[in-house]
N, C-alpha and C positions, 0 to 999 in steps of 0.2 A: 173544519166544521166544529161547531160547539153543540153539545147535547146538554139539556137541562130538564129537570123534573118540575112539574107545576101541579098544584092541586086544583081539580075541576070541581067546583061547588055544585054544579048541576048534576053530574054523575056521582059525586061523592067519593071519587077515587083520584089517585095520582095518574098523570099522563106524562109522557116524555115528548120533547120537541127538539127539532134540529134547526140550527141557525147557521146559514152559510151565505157567501157572496158568490154570485155567478153573473158574468157579463155586466158588472157594475150595478147589479140589482141585489138587494139584501132579501133573503127569504127566511121565514120562520114558520116551519111546517110541523104538523103533528106526525109523530113516528108511529107506524102501526106494525112494524116488524116485531114478531113475537119474541124472538131471541134477544133483540135489542131491549125490548121492554123488560124481559126477565133480568137481563144483566144490569140495567140502570135502576130498576125499581128495587133491587135487592138491598141497595144502600138505604138504611133506615134513617132518613133525615127529612125534615119538612122544609128546609131552607132551599133557596134557589141557587144551587151550586152549578156552575157550568164546567163541563168536561170537554177538553179539546181533543179532537181525534184528527190525525193526519193520514194521508194516503188511503182513501177509501173511495168506493164507488157507491152511487146512490141510485135507487130505483124509485122514480117519482111517478105517481099515477094520478089520474083524475078520478075522484070519488063519485059515488052515486049522487044525483041531485038531491039537495036538502033545502026545502023552502025556496025553490027556484034558483038555487046557486049550486055550482059544482066547485069543490075545493081540491087543491093539490095536496097529496099525502106522500110522506116518505114510507113506501111500502117495504123497502128492503135496504139494508146497509151491508155492504160487502167490505169487510175490513180484515186485515191480518191481525190475529190475536195479540201479537207483540206490540201493535200500535194502540191497543185499548188502554185506557187510563187504569192505574192501580188504585185500589181503595185502601 
């Protein structure tokens, strides 16, 4: 999986997203895991750098309806700290 930071002009803040391949489908979902947000947002950069993470478990949820749509979210990342990227 790849994790990257993107600036959301609507909210005026940075968000992190996760990009991965599962059953030949590519997913690019918003990450809402508080610990993951803290870890990846501490890097002070505005560029879209992708960090690769191996050996992790994902908790994917279906969010609340928003304008008649429900979106998948990465609510939790379970990863061994030794597999996290170094800054």
